[in-house]
C-alpha positions, 0 to 999 in steps of 0.5 A: 794667478792672473791679476785683473786691473784697469791700469794696463798700458795700451797694446797698439795692436788691440787698441782704438781711439774713439772721439765722441760727438766732436761735430759741428752741431755741438762744437761750433758756435753756429751749430744746431745746438746753439744757433738760436741763442743770443750772444749774451745767452750763449756766452753766459751758458757756454762761453767757458766750454768754448774757451776750453775747447779752443784753448786746449781740448781740441788741440789735445784731440788733434795731438791724439789723432796725429799720434794714434795715426802715426802708430797705425792705431785705429781712429774712430768717431761717433756723431749725433746724426739721425738715419732720416731727415725728420729724425723719426728714428731718434731715441725717445730721449732725443725726441723729448730733448729736441735734438735732430741732426738730419741725415747728411747735414753739416751739423752731423759732420766731424769738425774740420779740425779733426776731419776723418780720413777716407778710411776711418770709421764714423758711426752716426748715433741717435741716442746718448750711447754709441753702443746702444744705437750703432753697431760699434761693438760688432765693428770693434770686435772685428777690428780686434779692439780690446782697449778703447781710448775715449775722448770727446764731448760732453764729459758727463753725458755721452762720454760717460755713457760710452765709457760705462757701456764699453766697460760692461761689454768687456773693453778696457777703457782709457779716458783722456781727461784733458781731451774731454769737455763739458759746460762748467769746470764743476761738471767736468771734475764731478764727472771724472770723479764719478766715472773713474771707477770704470776706467783708467784716466790719463792725460794726453801727453802721458798717453802719447808717451805711453805709445811712443808717439 
């Protein structure tokens, strides 16, 4: 009898690493999400988040990226970016929120610290879940990916959306807990506790040991 489990080590040939929204718009002080905020307001609302990103989250993402590349495992990215300049194709939720990252803009680019190679795939999305507003499911299946590793921002928003949808579509999902971030430690912890029933949760160092990187 086959025993079903989420706690299955990665098989490199059927695995992929997906970075969620680690882009200028949402991960840089002068990105579109923050550029109109005063320094005091920014520090009060997002100071902790940016300190975490700089001190360990982005460095952990870089370690994951390097390790997966070294093992020839697919590395993929999704960013918030409209298919049009005026964002008329955005989800209703993004229109209400006021998010519009114009097609081809600096805000829509992955941050320089994680810049994709010319042969790595980037999916521009216009909704919270990459599985709703892109053809990522089709591409992952073509690539033979069955085990999806997820890292990114924001833990309790677009990261959670990707995890739930990936699980419902039949992927085994691993969330890298110290390579995700949100705006407060409480929100991050609550999100990890909420989503753990859907996925396997590991740290960066443990995952890299698992794949021998």
